[in-house]
VMD Tcl script that draws the C-alpha trace (Angstrom):
set ca {
  {0.00 0.00 0.00}
  {1.25 3.49 -0.91}
  {1.41 6.24 1.68}
  {-1.27 8.85 0.81}
  {0.78 11.59 2.46}
  {3.34 11.49 -0.39}
  {2.33 14.13 -2.91}
  {3.41 14.48 -6.53}
  {3.29 17.08 -9.27}
  {1.82 15.30 -12.28}
  {0.97 15.72 -15.93}
  {-1.72 13.06 -15.83}
  {-3.83 13.78 -18.90}
  {-1.19 14.32 -21.59}
  {2.22 12.89 -20.71}
  {1.44 10.57 -17.80}
  {4.58 11.68 -15.90}
  {5.20 12.88 -12.35}
  {7.79 14.03 -9.82}
  {7.57 13.52 -6.07}
  {7.26 16.64 -3.91}
  {9.83 16.53 -1.10}
  {9.37 19.51 1.25}
  {12.62 18.70 3.09}
  {14.97 18.59 0.07}
  {15.92 22.11 -1.11}
  {16.93 20.78 -4.56}
  {13.44 19.38 -5.06}
  {12.06 22.82 -5.96}
  {14.52 22.99 -8.89}
  {13.26 19.60 -10.04}
  {9.62 20.70 -9.80}
  {10.38 23.92 -11.70}
  {12.09 21.92 -14.47}
  {9.11 19.55 -14.61}
  {6.68 22.46 -14.87}
  {8.73 24.11 -17.63}
  {8.81 20.84 -19.58}
  {5.02 20.54 -19.26}
  {4.21 24.21 -19.85}
  {0.68 24.51 -21.21}
  {-0.33 21.07 -20.00}
  {-2.86 20.65 -17.19}
  {-0.78 19.80 -14.09}
  {-2.04 18.57 -10.74}
  {-0.70 18.16 -7.22}
  {-2.12 14.84 -6.06}
  {-1.28 11.86 -3.82}
  {1.22 9.37 -5.23}
  {-1.38 6.61 -4.85}
  {-3.45 8.20 -7.64}
  {-0.68 7.97 -10.26}
  {1.40 4.96 -9.17}
  {1.27 2.34 -11.92}
  {-0.45 4.76 -14.31}
  {2.17 7.47 -14.70}
  {5.97 7.39 -14.97}
  {8.30 8.94 -12.39}
  {10.70 11.14 -14.39}
  {12.81 12.46 -11.50}
  {15.98 10.66 -12.58}
  {15.70 11.96 -16.13}
  {15.17 15.56 -14.97}
  {17.76 15.33 -12.20}
  {20.52 14.29 -14.60}
  {19.65 17.20 -16.91}
  {19.88 19.70 -14.02}
  {23.02 18.49 -12.24}
}
mol new
graphics top color blue
foreach p $ca { graphics top sphere $p radius 0.5 }
foreach p [lrange $ca 0 end-1] q [lrange $ca 1 end] { graphics top cylinder $p $q radius 0.2 }
display resetview
């Protein structure tokens, strides 16, 4: 079972991709900003991980390597 307290920023309708929101990690905001720029113009949502797990792809590693 997935913890419903874990939230993600997701492009559910068009790209089916998401990044996890980590309020403790200061670098996470850079990752979220990059995700939002990549999905500019797409409807984005902040939702629990349980709603996208298995349906959408986590793209954190792909974005992280392009930032750092």
